[in-house]
N, C-alpha and C positions, 0 to 999 in steps of 0.2 A: 575730202570734198572741199571745193573752194566756191564761195559765193561772193561776187562783187555787186554791191548795190550802188547805183548811180543816183545821186540826190543833190538837191540844193540846200538841204537842211540836215547836215550830218549830226548835229547835237540831239536830234530827235531819237537817235538810236542808242544814246548813252545807257539808259536804263535797260533797254531790251538786251543789249549785249553783255551786261554785267550782273545778271541775275539768273537764278534757277538753272534749268536744264541747258539753255543756250550757253551760259558761261561755263558750265562743267564740260560741255562738248568741246568748246574752244580750248579750255585748259588742258584737256586730255589729248589735244591735237587731232581730234576726229573730224573737225571741220575748221576751215579758215574763212572768216567772214570779214570782208573789207568794205568800208564805207568810203565811197569816192565822190568828192564834190566836182561835178562836171563843169562847174564854173571855172575851175582851174584850166580847162582845155579851151576856153574862149580865146579867140584871136583878137577880140575887140580890146582897145586900150583900157577900157573901163571894165573889162570882164563881163560884158553884157551877154546874156544868154536868151533873151526874148525880144520880140518886136511885134509891131502891129500886123494884122493879117492882110495879105493882098485881097482886094475886093471889098475891104471894109468889114466891120463887125465889132462886137464888144470884146474887151479884154485883150490880153497879150498872149502871144503864141511862142512856145519854145522853138528856138532856131535849130536847124539840122546840124550845123557844123560842130558845135561843142560836143554833142552827144555822139555823133558819128566818129569824131576823132577819139573820144574816150573809149568807145567800143573797140575800135581798131587797135588802140594801144594795149588793151587788156586781153583781148581774145586770142585763142590759139586754135589748134585743129580740133580739140575736144570740147570747145565752148558752145553752149546754147544760150541765145539771147532772148530774154523775156521782156515784153513791153506791157505794162499795166495800163489798161484802158477800159472804160465802161462798155465798149462794144466788142470786147474780147470774148474768148471761150469761157463759159462759166466754170469756175474752179471747184474741184471736188477731191475726195480722198484718193480716187484712182489716179488723178493727175499728179498728186503728191508722190505716189509710188512711182509713177513714170519718171518724174523729174529727179527722184533720188538716184536713179541709175547713172546720171551724168557726172563726170568728174568736175566740171566747171560750169557755173551758171552766172550770167550777168543779168541783173534785174534793173530795168529803167523805170524810175519814178517820175511820172509826169507832174506838171503843176500848171498853175495859171489857167487860161481858158482852153488850152490844148497844146498840140505839138505839130510841127511841120510834118506833113504826111510822108515826106521822103525819109523820115527816120525809120519807117517800116522796111526800108530796103536792107537793113542790117539785122532784122528781127526774125527769130525762128518761131516764137510762140507769142500770141497776144492773149492776155488773161484778164478776166474780170472776177472779182470776188462777190459780186451781187448786182442786182438791178437798182442801183442807186449811185449817186455821184458824190465823191469826196473832194476836198480841196487839193489833194495831192496823192501820190502813190506810195507815200511813206508807210502808212498803216497797212495797206495791202501787202507791201513787200515784207513787213514783219510777220504778218499772218502766214504768207507763203513760205518764208524761211523757217518759221517755227514748225509748220507741218512737215517740211522736208527733213529738217535736222533730227527730229525725234525718231525718224525712220532709219537714220544712218546706223549701221552696225556698231554696237557698243555704247550707243547713247542711252537707250533704255532697254529693258529686257524685251526680247522679241515678242513674247507672249502678250505683253502689255498692249502693243499696237495691233497684233493679230486679232485681238478681241474687241478692238475699238468699234464704235459706230461707223457705218459707211464703208467698212472693209470691203474691197471689191470682190473678194471671194464669197461673201455672204450677202452683202448689201442690206444688212439688218442694223437696227439700232442696238446699242449695248444693253445687256440685261441689267436689272436693278441690283444694287449691292447694299450690304448692311454691315455695321460693326457694333461694338458695345455701346450702350447696354442692350441686353436681349429684349427688354421691354421699356418703352418710353411713352408716357401719357396714354397708356392703353394700346399702343401700337407695338406689335411683336414681330420678331424676325421669323420668317417662314421656317417651319420645323425641319423641312428637308435639308436646309443648310447646316443643321446642327447634328445630323445623324452620322456623318463621316462616310457615307456611301458616295464615292466620287462619281460613279456612273449615274446615280439618281440626281446628283447635283448638276451634272452636265446636261442631263435631259431637262431638268427644271429650268436651267438658265436658257437653253435653246427655246423652249416653249415661251418663256417670258420675253425673250428677244422678239419672237414672232408676234406675240400678243401686243407688245409695245409698238412694234412697227405698224401693225394693222390699225391700231388706234390713232397713232400720231403721224405716220408717214406712209400711208398705203401706196403712194406712188412708187416707193422703193421696191415693194413687192411686185409691182407690175413690170419693173425692169428685170 
């Protein structure tokens, strides 16, 4: 899988790409993540990428030309283009599974006050990670990339993400887990987890997932 992230701040991704599961996935050749500075596509002599909005208003707006040219240069027949915007579709785990199916994604990170609306002409999906506004799309792009990469075959064990919270097959929160010691400050591990009966353990974990979801996210059960 290949993911190209269009940004004005490439150094923000240094730590993200060089640690933990993301780095291992890259080193194994399971995913190719490219950070592209779309300022390099500006035709302005000073590589300008933003300007004041027509009709007036506060702040600066990203220009259409640099981003359009970057997308056209990078995309092919198998590419899907994602625009990160507060008014996009709310992101969730089901969307992560959907996006994992594509061979090539381009993620556009907005910045400043907004972007020229004509950028939407090259976009397949508009995504928001929540009902709040950030200074740019860099952090959301890392979140989305992380959620997708961990689903790619071979990155982590399949069972690990099948049992995740928000899995679209169950829509439940994950069950509680425990490790050593068996007792800590009077808090003990549930006995069923120690008896070696896998059927009882699975039943216990399912009941706990349902209980936890009912308590914390009853809206998920309604879905």
